[in-house]
C-alpha positions in Angstrom: -54.5 39.8 -11.3 -51.3 41.8 -11.0 -48.5 39.2 -10.4 -45.7 41.7 -9.7 -45.7 40.9 -5.9 -46.3 37.1 -5.7 -45.0 36.8 -2.1 -47.7 39.1 -0.7 -50.5 38.7 -3.2 -51.2 42.4 -3.3 -52.8 43.7 -6.5 -50.9 46.9 -6.4 -47.7 48.2 -5.0 -49.5 51.3 -3.7 -50.6 51.0 -0.1 -54.4 51.3 0.3 -55.7 54.3 2.2 -55.3 54.0 5.9 -52.2 51.8 5.8 -49.3 52.9 7.9 -46.4 54.6 6.0 -43.8 52.2 4.5 -41.2 52.9 7.2 -43.5 51.6 10.0 -43.6 47.8 10.6 -46.6 45.9 9.3 -48.2 43.0 11.2 -46.5 39.9 10.1 -48.3 37.7 7.7 -47.1 34.1 7.0 -46.5 35.1 3.3 -44.4 38.0 4.3 -41.9 36.0 6.4 -38.5 35.6 4.7 -38.2 32.0 5.9 -38.7 28.4 5.0 -40.5 25.5 6.5 -37.3 23.6 5.8 -35.5 23.5 9.1 -37.5 26.6 10.1 -34.7 28.7 8.5 -35.2 32.5 8.7 -32.7 34.6 6.8 -33.1 37.4 9.3 -31.1 35.2 11.7 -28.1 35.4 9.4 -25.4 38.1 9.8 -25.5 40.7 7.0 -22.2 39.4 5.7 -21.4 35.7 5.4 -25.0 34.5 4.8 -23.8 31.5 2.7 -21.5 30.3 5.5 -24.4 30.8 8.0 -26.6 28.6 5.9 -23.9 26.0 5.5 -23.5 25.9 9.2 -27.2 25.4 9.8 -27.2 22.5 7.4 -24.2 20.9 9.0 -25.8 21.1 12.4 -29.0 19.5 11.1 -27.0 16.7 9.5 -25.1 16.2 12.7 -28.0 16.0 15.0 -30.1 13.8 12.8 -32.7 16.2 11.5 -31.3 15.6 8.0 -30.3 11.9 8.1 -28.2 10.3 5.3 -30.3 9.9 2.2 -32.4 13.1 2.7 -32.9 15.2 -0.4 -32.3 18.9 0.2 -34.6 21.5 -1.4 -33.7 22.6 -4.9 -31.6 25.8 -4.8 -34.2 27.8 -6.7 -36.9 26.7 -4.2 -34.9 27.5 -1.1 -33.8 30.8 -2.6 -37.4 31.8 -3.3 -38.5 30.9 0.3 -35.7 32.8 1.9 -35.9 35.7 -0.5 -32.2 35.5 -1.4 -30.2 34.9 -4.6 -29.9 31.4 -5.9 -26.2 31.9 -6.0 -26.1 32.3 -2.2 -27.8 28.9 -1.8 -25.6 27.3 -4.4 -22.5 28.6 -2.5 -23.7 27.1 0.8 -24.4 23.8 -0.8 -21.0 23.8 -2.5 -19.3 24.2 0.9 -21.0 21.0 2.1 -20.2 19.2 -1.2 -16.5 20.1 -0.6 -16.8 18.8 2.9 -18.2 15.5 1.6 -21.5 15.8 3.5 -23.8 16.2 0.5 -23.6 15.3 -3.2 -25.5 16.1 -6.3 -27.4 13.2 -7.8 -28.7 14.7 -11.1 -32.4 14.4 -11.3 -32.5 12.9 -7.9 -31.4 16.2 -6.4 -28.8 17.0 -3.8 -28.6 14.3 -1.2 -27.1 14.0 2.3 -24.4 11.3 2.0 -22.4 11.6 5.2 -22.8 12.9 8.7 -19.8 14.8 10.2 -20.8 13.7 13.7 -23.4 11.4 15.3 -24.4 13.6 18.2 -25.4 17.3 18.7 -22.6 19.7 19.4 -21.9 19.7 23.1 -22.5 22.8 25.2 -19.9 25.5 25.6 -16.8 24.0 27.2 -16.6 24.5 30.9 -14.5 27.3 32.2 -13.2 25.4 35.2 -9.8 23.9 35.6 -8.6 21.6 32.9 -8.0 18.0 33.8 -4.6 17.4 32.3 -3.5 15.0 35.0 -6.7 13.0 35.4 -7.6 11.0 32.3 -11.0 9.4 32.7 -13.2 6.8 31.1 -11.5 5.2 28.1 -8.1 6.6 28.9 -7.7 5.8 32.6 -6.5 2.2 32.3 -4.4 0.0 30.0 -6.5 -0.4 26.8 -8.3 -3.7 26.6 -9.8 -5.7 23.8 -12.9 -3.6 23.4 -11.2 -0.2 23.6 -11.6 0.6 19.9 -15.3 -0.4 19.9 -15.8 1.9 22.9 -13.9 4.7 21.3 -15.8 4.4 18.0 -19.1 4.5 20.0 -18.1 7.6 22.0 -19.9 10.7 20.7 -17.8 13.5 19.4 -18.2 16.6 17.2 -15.0 16.0 15.4 -13.4 12.5 14.9 -9.7 12.5 14.2 -9.3 8.8 14.8 -6.7 7.2 12.5 -7.3 4.4 10.0 -10.5 5.6 8.2 -10.6 6.9 4.6 -12.9 9.5 3.2 -16.1 7.5 3.4 -18.1 10.2 1.7 -16.0 9.5 -1.4 -17.2 5.9 -1.7 -17.9 5.3 -5.4 -21.6 4.6 -5.0 -22.5 5.0 -8.6 -19.8 2.7 -9.8 -20.7 0.1 -7.1 -24.4 0.2 -8.0 -23.6 -0.2 -11.7 -21.4 -3.2 -10.9 -24.1 -4.7 -8.7 -26.6 -4.5 -11.5 -24.2 -6.0 -13.9 -23.4 -8.9 -11.6 -27.0 -9.6 -10.6 -28.1 -9.5 -14.3 -25.7 -12.3 -15.2 -25.7 -14.3 -12.0 -26.6 -17.9 -12.3 -28.7 -19.7 -9.6 -25.8 -21.9 -8.6 -23.6 -18.8 -7.8 -26.1 -18.0 -5.0 -24.9 -21.1 -3.1 -21.9 -21.6 -0.9 -18.7 -20.5 -2.5 -15.1 -21.5 -2.5 -13.6 -20.8 1.0 -10.6 -19.3 -0.8 -12.8 -16.7 -2.5 -14.4 -16.5 -5.9 -12.1 -17.1 -8.8 -13.1 -13.7 -10.3 -11.9 -11.7 -7.2 -8.7 -13.8 -6.8 -7.8 -13.0 -10.4 -8.7 -9.3 -9.9 -6.6 -9.1 -6.7 -3.6 -10.8 -8.4 -3.8 -8.3 -11.3 -4.1 -5.4 -8.9 -1.1 -6.5 -6.9 1.0 -7.0 -10.1 0.0 -3.5 -11.4 0.2 -1.6 -8.1 2.6 -3.4 -5.7 5.0 -5.3 -8.0 3.8 -8.7 -6.7 3.5 -11.5 -9.2 1.3 -14.3 -7.9 -0.9 -17.1 -9.2 -4.6 -16.3 -8.5 -4.9 -19.8 -7.0 -2.6 -18.6 -4.3 -4.7 -15.7 -3.2 -6.9 -16.2 -0.1 -9.8 -13.8 0.3 -10.4 -12.8 3.9 -12.5 -10.4 6.0 -9.9 -7.7 6.2 -6.4 -7.7 7.6 -7.7 -8.4 11.0 -8.9 -11.8 10.0 -5.7 -12.4 8.0 -3.7 -11.9 11.2 -6.1 -14.1 13.2 -5.7 -16.9 10.6 -1.9 -16.5 10.6 -1.7 -16.5 14.4 -3.9 -19.7 14.6 -1.9 -21.5 11.9 1.5 -20.6 13.3 0.4 -21.5 16.9 -0.7 -24.9 15.7 2.8 -25.4 14.3 4.4 -24.6 17.6 5.2 -21.0 17.1 4.3 -19.1 20.3 5.7 -15.6 19.6 5.6 -13.0 16.8 7.7 -9.9 17.2 5.9 -6.6 16.6 7.0 -3.0 15.9 7.3 -0.5 18.8 5.5 1.8 18.5 3.1 -0.3 16.5 -0.5 -1.0 16.0 -2.2 -1.8 19.3 -5.1 -3.6 17.4 -2.7 -5.8 15.5 -0.9 -6.8 18.7 -4.1 -7.5 20.4 -5.2 -9.8 17.6 -2.1 -11.9 17.9 -2.2 -12.0 21.7 -5.9 -13.1 21.4 -4.6 -16.4 19.9 -2.2 -17.0 22.8 1.0 -15.6 21.2 3.4 -13.3 22.9 4.5 -10.2 21.0 8.0 -9.1 21.9 8.5 -5.4 20.9 11.2 -4.4 18.4 12.1 -0.6 18.4 11.3 1.5 15.3 13.5 4.4 14.4 13.8 6.7 11.3 14.8 3.7 9.1 12.0 1.5 10.3 12.2 -1.7 12.3 15.7 -2.2 13.9 16.5 -5.6 12.5 19.6 -6.1 14.8 17.2 -5.9 17.8 15.0 -8.5 16.1 17.9 -10.9 15.6 18.7 -10.6 19.2 15.4 -12.2 20.2 14.2 -15.8 19.8 11.1 -14.7 17.8 10.7 -16.9 14.7 8.3 -14.4 13.0 7.8 -10.7 12.9 4.8 -8.5 11.9 5.7 -5.2 10.3 4.3 -2.3 8.2 7.2 -1.6 5.9 5.6 0.7 3.3 4.1 3.2 5.8 4.9 2.2 9.4 2.0 2.6 11.8 2.0 5.0 13.6 5.3 6.8 12.8 4.9 6.8 9.0 8.5 5.9 8.3 9.5 3.6 5.4 11.7 0.6 6.0 15.0 1.7 4.5 17.0 -0.2 1.9 19.7 -1.4 4.3 17.1 -2.6 6.8 15.4 -4.5 4.0 18.6 -6.2 3.2 19.1 -7.1 6.9 15.6 -8.4 7.0 16.2 -10.6 3.9 19.2 -12.1 5.6 17.2 -12.8 8.8 14.5 -14.4 6.7 17.0 -16.5 4.7 18.0 -18.0 8.1 14.5 -19.2 8.6 12.6 -16.1 9.9 9.0 -15.6 8.8 7.8 -12.1 7.8 4.1 -11.0 8.1 3.8 -7.9 5.9 0.8 -5.7 6.6 0.8 -3.5 3.5 -0.7 -0.6 5.5 -1.6 2.5 3.6 0.8 1.6 0.8 -1.3 3.2 -2.0 -1.9 6.4 -0.2 1.3 8.4 -1.0 1.6 12.1 -1.8 5.2 13.3 -1.6 7.3 10.2 -2.3 7.7 7.5 -4.9 6.1 4.1 -4.4 7.7 1.7 -2.0 8.1 -2.0 -3.2 6.4 -4.6 -1.1 8.6 -7.1 0.7 6.5 -9.9 -0.8 7.8 -8.8 -4.3 11.4 -9.6 -3.2 10.9 -12.4 -0.6 7.8 -14.3 -1.7 8.5 -17.7 0.0 9.2 -16.1 3.3 6.4 -13.5 3.5 2.8 -13.6 4.6 1.3 -10.6 2.7 -1.9 -9.0 3.8 -3.9 -6.2 2.3 -7.5 -5.0 2.0 -9.9 -2.5 0.5 -10.7 -0.9 3.9 -8.6 2.2 3.2 -9.2 2.2 -0.6 -13.0 1.9 -0.5 -14.6 1.3 3.0 -14.0 -0.9 6.0 -17.7 -1.9 5.9 -17.0 -4.2 2.9 -14.8 -6.4 5.1 -12.7 -7.7 2.2 -9.0 -8.3 2.1 -6.5 -10.8 0.8 -3.7 -12.9 2.1 -0.7 -14.5 0.3 1.2 -17.1 2.2 4.5 -19.1 1.9 3.7 -22.4 0.1 4.0 -24.6 3.2 1.3 -22.6 5.0 -1.4 -22.2 2.3 -3.4 -25.4 2.9 -3.5 -24.8 6.7 -4.7 -21.2 6.1 -7.5 -22.4 3.8 -8.6 -24.9 6.4 -8.7 -22.2 9.1 -10.7 -19.9 6.8 -13.2 -22.6 6.0 -13.6 -23.4 9.7 -14.0 -19.7 10.5 -16.8 -18.7 8.1 -16.9 -20.9 5.0 -15.6 -18.0 3.0 -16.5 -14.3 2.4 -19.9 -13.3 1.1 -20.0 -14.2 -2.6 -22.0 -11.3 -4.0 -19.7 -8.7 -2.5 -16.7 -10.5 -3.9 -18.2 -10.5 -7.4 -19.1 -6.9 -7.3 -15.7 -5.9 -6.1 -14.0 -8.0 -8.7 -16.0 -6.2 -11.4 -15.0 -2.8 -9.9 -11.4 -3.8 -9.8 -11.3 -5.2 -13.3 -13.2 -2.3 -14.9 -10.5 0.3 -13.8 -12.9 2.0 -11.3 -10.5 1.2 -8.4 -7.6 3.0 -10.0 -9.9 6.0 -10.7 -11.1 5.9 -7.1 -7.5 5.8 -5.9 -6.6 8.9 -8.0 -9.7 10.7 -6.7 -9.2 10.1 -3.0 -5.5 10.8 -3.2 -6.4 14.4 -4.2 -9.0 14.7 -1.4 -6.8 13.1 1.2 -3.8 15.4 0.2 -6.0 18.5 0.8 -7.0 17.3 4.2 -3.5 16.4 5.1 -2.3 19.8 4.1 -5.1 21.4 6.2 -4.0 19.4 9.2 -0.3 20.3 8.8 -1.3 24.0 8.4 -3.4 23.9 11.5 -0.6 22.2 13.5 1.9 24.7 12.3 -0.3 27.6 13.3 -1.7 26.3 16.6 0.7 23.6 17.9 4.2 24.9 17.4 5.5 22.7 20.2 4.5 19.5 18.3 6.7 17.6 16.0 4.9 16.1 12.9 5.8 12.6 11.7 4.8 10.6 8.6 3.3 13.3 6.5 4.4 12.0 3.1 1.9 9.2 2.9 -1.0 7.5 4.6 -4.3 8.6 6.2 -2.9 10.0 9.5 -0.2 12.0 11.1 1.7 11.3 14.3 2.7 14.2 16.5 4.9 14.2 19.5 5.2 16.6 22.4 7.7 17.5 25.1 8.0 14.9 27.9 5.8 16.9 30.4 2.6 16.1 28.5 0.4 13.2 29.3 -1.1 12.0 26.0 -3.8 9.9 27.7 -4.9 12.9 29.8 -4.8 15.1 26.7 -6.9 12.6 24.7 -9.4 12.4 27.6 -9.7 16.2 27.8 -10.1 16.3 24.0 -13.0 13.8 24.1 -14.7 15.8 26.8 -14.6 18.8 24.5 -16.0 16.8 21.5 -12.8 15.9 19.7 -11.8 12.2 19.3 -8.1 11.3 19.1 -5.8 8.4 20.0 -2.9 8.8 22.4 0.4 7.6 21.0 1.1 5.7 24.3 -1.7 3.2 23.4 0.6 2.0 20.6 3.8 1.9 22.6 5.2 -1.2 24.4 8.0 0.7 26.1 8.1 4.3 27.4 8.7 7.0 24.8 7.8 10.6 23.9 4.1 11.4 24.4 2.0 12.2 21.4 -1.2 11.8 19.4 -2.2 9.8 16.3 -4.5 12.0 14.2 -6.5 10.8 11.3 -7.4 13.4 8.6 -8.8 11.5 5.7 -12.4 11.2 6.9 -12.7 14.8 8.3 -13.5 18.0 6.4 -10.7 20.6 6.4 -12.7 23.1 8.5 -13.4 20.4 11.2 -9.7 19.4 11.1 -8.7 23.0 11.9 -11.3 23.3 14.6 -10.1 20.0 16.2 -6.4 21.1 16.2 -7.5 24.4 17.8 -9.2 22.5 20.6 -6.1 20.3 21.2 -4.0 23.5 21.3 -6.3 25.1 23.8 -5.7 22.1 26.2 -1.9 22.4 26.2 0.3 24.8 28.0 1.3 27.7 25.8 4.9 27.4 24.7 7.2 29.9 26.3 
């Protein structure tokens, strides 16, 4: 049999007598179609130029709408190239686009696997051409945000999610984590499967103490580390403990994290706002209040991104020396790009500072692991509160994380995601510069988000509502304000591919009046 034309099965390249001339279309035979059963792809649907981008787009849509769920193995490049009758290089280029976006990853002999979905719902229909609803925010944005607003916002479908506070989840070190799990399980004793120490496993407390010494300049005894379920639980335990000691107010930054303030208020505390400017929290305004404690994010203030300046730190030290308590949320401290590291307040004021951190921005929020250091007189009460809350964090996760931290994988992961986050930050800044010249960018030197502000005639809640209607999820700056101030948006970039970032900023720009 002549094998020179395997796709058609013809024994000869010469048409038999009676066949139509080559320039006339032949009846389609299934073997003649330049297509694939995989997603019913047909290369004739692609434009003559840009076929690899067309294929990448088809794959993105399939991942987004659930036809290619996470864990799906894509066809080998050689197989798909054969089915579509294109070069293998074209398929490889399309796959590489999705690898760069963090949606798929090569797994060696296991093939190329879908590891992250850019969205959880199909792309919405073409945006309506009717009037834009700038002055009429709806749904999530039409009232003062309540306790469940972030749950509702996370659940809201969107093509592009620019919510702040989420790292590049596609970059989670799955291989290192699985390797650590196998190592831990292989050596785990039966007794270690029982209830653990409510303070946390000794292995993780040691790993955290070493991590803080290396990366944040904090020297602490591992026995003084309390493992918690993220910074949110740390704040809840602190609020409960201080309330039981008669403290009924904790000052907060303005603007500052809505979620953190809600956590404190949930325990019956009031949260007097203290203004934030280019040097951070205005300590003179703090001293003018009767608040005995203050919650702040000195290394990378949320949402403005400013760093607490040297003279403000000295002012705060004097305030603490007079009996003030500091709650330091070391928010985004490790994620810096264009500036030197900023020392933690805890490294200078140990006995006056509750210090909270977590792996939510380093690895993934799903792990629900953080740590808390407390002034000596509050440690026992916090341990009691933690024991009463949940008997302690899950032991297996703690042991695996301790192994990851002690092995150096955490530092490697930090270096890796810094590079990825920097590229995405640069993509967002470039897009804002090109499409939103009326916006002012804040906090670009570090973190996982940018804050942008607009002229006073913009309603940021109405803008956020209109963005969500068009498939782009953002947070209005006014959510995080206690007092009136310039409108704006808080935009996360770490978890979103550069192309989607640019598209999202373009949507925002299209909803604003064009600058004159």
